[in-house]
C-alpha positions as CSV (number, residue, x, y, z in Angstrom):
1,M,-0.4,0.2,-0.1
2,E,1.4,3.7,-0.7
3,E,2.7,5.8,1.8
4,P,0.5,9.0,2.1
5,A,3.6,11.2,1.9
6,Q,4.1,9.4,-1.7
7,A,1.0,9.8,-2.9
8,H,0.9,13.5,-2.4
9,T,4.1,13.7,-4.2
10,E,3.0,12.1,-6.7
11,A,0.1,14.0,-7.5
12,E,2.3,17.5,-7.0
13,E,4.6,16.0,-9.8
14,V,2.2,15.6,-12.0
15,G,0.3,19.2,-10.6
16,L,3.9,20.5,-12.0
17,E,3.8,18.8,-15.5
18,E,0.4,20.7,-15.7
19,E,1.5,23.7,-14.9
20,E,4.4,23.8,-17.6
21,R,2.4,23.1,-20.6
22,L,0.0,26.0,-19.4
23,P,1.2,29.5,-21.5
24,F,1.1,31.2,-18.5
25,P,1.8,30.7,-14.2
26,N,-1.8,29.6,-13.4
27,A,-0.5,30.5,-10.0
28,R,-0.7,34.3,-11.2
29,V,-3.8,34.1,-12.8
30,V,-5.2,32.7,-10.0
31,K,-4.1,35.1,-8.3
32,I,-5.5,38.1,-10.8
33,I,-8.4,36.5,-11.0
34,K,-9.2,36.4,-7.1
35,E,-8.3,39.8,-6.9
36,N,-11.0,41.3,-8.9
37,L,-14.1,39.2,-7.4
38,S,-15.3,41.1,-4.3
39,H,-16.4,37.6,-2.8
40,E,-14.5,34.4,-1.8
41,H,-14.8,31.7,-4.2
42,Q,-13.4,29.3,-4.8
43,L,-12.0,28.2,-8.5
44,K,-12.7,24.9,-9.7
45,K,-9.6,23.6,-11.8
46,D,-10.7,24.1,-15.2
47,V,-12.1,27.2,-14.7
48,K,-8.1,28.1,-14.0
49,L,-7.3,26.2,-17.0
50,A,-9.7,27.6,-19.1
51,A,-8.7,31.2,-17.8
52,N,-4.7,30.7,-18.7
53,N,-5.5,29.0,-22.3
54,L,-8.0,32.5,-23.3
55,L,-5.2,34.7,-21.8
56,A,-2.9,32.9,-24.2
57,E,-5.4,32.8,-27.5
58,I,-5.3,36.9,-26.7
59,L,-2.1,37.0,-26.8
60,S,-2.1,35.5,-29.8
61,D,-4.3,37.3,-31.6
62,I,-2.4,40.3,-30.9
63,S,0.5,38.8,-32.0
64,K,-0.4,37.9,-35.2
65,T,-2.2,41.8,-35.5
66,M,1.2,43.1,-34.4
67,D,3.0,40.7,-37.4
68,E,1.0,42.4,-39.8
69,E,3.3,46.0,-39.1
70,A,6.0,46.5,-41.9
71,Y,8.1,47.3,-38.9
72,F,11.0,45.3,-38.1
73,T,10.6,47.1,-34.7
74,L,7.3,47.0,-33.2
75,S,6.3,49.7,-30.4
76,I,3.7,50.3,-27.7
77,E,1.3,52.0,-30.1
78,H,2.0,48.9,-32.7
79,F,0.5,46.8,-29.2
80,N,-2.4,49.0,-28.5
81,K,-3.3,49.1,-31.9
82,A,-3.8,45.5,-32.4
83,A,-4.6,45.5,-29.0
84,R,-8.1,47.7,-29.2
85,K,-10.5,45.5,-29.6
86,Y,-10.1,43.8,-26.7
87,R,-9.9,46.9,-24.9
88,E,-13.0,48.2,-26.6
89,I,-15.6,45.3,-25.2
90,E,-16.2,47.8,-22.1
91,L,-16.8,50.6,-24.0
92,A,-19.4,48.5,-26.0
93,H,-20.8,47.2,-22.9
94,K,-21.4,50.9,-21.8
95,R,-22.9,51.8,-25.1
96,V,-25.5,49.5,-25.5
97,Y,-26.2,49.9,-22.0
98,R,-27.1,52.9,-22.3
99,I,-28.8,52.3,-25.8
100,K,-30.7,49.8,-23.4
101,K,-32.1,52.5,-21.0
102,L,-32.4,54.9,-23.8
103,L,-35.0,53.3,-25.4
104,E,-36.7,51.9,-22.1
105,K,-37.6,55.8,-21.2
106,Q,-38.6,56.5,-25.0
107,R,-41.1,52.9,-24.7
108,A,-42.4,53.9,-21.0
109,E,-43.2,57.9,-23.1
110,I,-44.9,55.8,-25.9
111,D,-47.1,53.3,-23.5
112,E,-48.1,56.9,-21.3
113,M,-49.1,58.6,-25.2
114,I,-50.7,55.2,-25.6
115,A,-52.5,55.5,-22.8
116,E,-53.3,59.0,-22.9
117,I,-55.0,58.3,-26.5
118,E,-56.7,55.5,-25.3
119,L,-58.4,57.0,-22.5
120,E,-59.3,60.1,-24.7
121,S,-60.8,57.8,-26.7
122,M,-63.0,56.2,-24.1
123,E,-64.4,59.3,-23.4
124,R,-65.7,60.6,-26.4
125,V,-67.4,57.3,-26.6
């Protein structure tokens, strides 16, 4: 029968092997996630791996976009240009939210006008 210490060591080795295959240090990715959570949460392993792989995909996409530049030396301007679509996601969400609020306000005004018209038409009858 295996000793508990040996079983623990083998589990750590498997964890280290998996960690080496990840694009970024998993502990750092988890730390960033937890720093941005307002409540205490336990993250499942698949969440940690998915976050790590997503970051790699985003960086790969940014790198491919920068590769299209004609310049030999890539500067922060090239990086910012390539990363723009990821940084503008928040702005797009804010725009959509503002539009939804505006439409809700207009819907309320239209409903009020319809109610007034219906009330006037009932008074005439």
